N, C-alpha and C positions, 0 to 999 in steps of 0.2 A: 253664784251665777243666777241671774234673774229668770232665765229660761227654765231652770229646774224648780223655781218657786211656783211657777204656773203648772208645770206638768207633774210635780211630785208633792210639794207642800200643799197645794190646793186640794187635790184629791185626798191626801192624808187627813186634812182638817175635816173634810166632808165625811169620810169613813169614821173618824173618831166621834164626830157629833152624832152620827147615826148610831154607833155603838153605845154612846152615852144615853141617847134617847131610849134605845131598847132596854138598857140596864135599868133606867128609872121606871120604865113601864113594868118590868118584871119585879122590881123591888119598890113598890109604892110606899111613900112616907119615910124612906131610909135615905140618909145623906151619903153621898160619895165620899169615900176616904182616900187617903193617898195610896192605899193598897189597891183599891178598885181602879183608880185612875191609871196606875202603872199597868195593870192587867189589860184595861181597855185600850190604852195607847199601844201596848205590845201587839194586840190583835190587829189594830188598824195600821201598824207601822209597815208591814210587808206588802199589804194589798196594792198600794200604788207603785211599788218598786218593781215594775215589769219593764222588760226591754223596750216595748212599744212606747210606753209613756216617756221614758228617758230619751229615746230617739226622737220622738215628736217634739219634745221640749227643746232639744238642741237644734232641731231642724228649723224651728220658728225663728231662731236667731242666726241662721245660716252657719252654724258651727259644725253641724254634722249633716250630711257628709261634708268633708273638708272643702270649703270654698275660699280659695286664696284671694278672690276678688272682693271679699267683704270689706277689708281695710285697704283703701287706696292710699297712694303716696300723698294725696291732697290732705288726708286726715292726720298724717303724722306731723308732729312739730319739727321745725328745722333744728339741726344740731346747734347747740349753744356751747361755746367754750366755758370752762369753769372760771370763776373769779379768783381762784387760789393763785398765789404767787408760786413761781417755780422754785422747787426745793433745790438748794445748792448743797452738794456733797463735797466735802473736802477731806483730804487725807490728814489724819492726826499723827503727828510725829511720835515715834516710840517713846521718847523721853517724857511725854505728857501722860503716858499710861501708868507710870510708877507712882 
């Protein structure tokens, strides 16, 4: 859902970049390893996951609170019958089963 990309993923990237910058400032000349990256992403992961961020992201797309008027009947495609042929079921005589 793109609304959560803006309200959750965007702030996560910002917090992660800030944490990486702080780490590099505290450890000059040292390269980030996969162990450092997982720790830094773990610190940044929960910071944007607050109720207000999720609610505002969904509200931008009129998903929350529920707005039944977001999708009008004009936007829905007309029903289209399938192109499959009708399946014909027939009884199989008992002698054919042997």
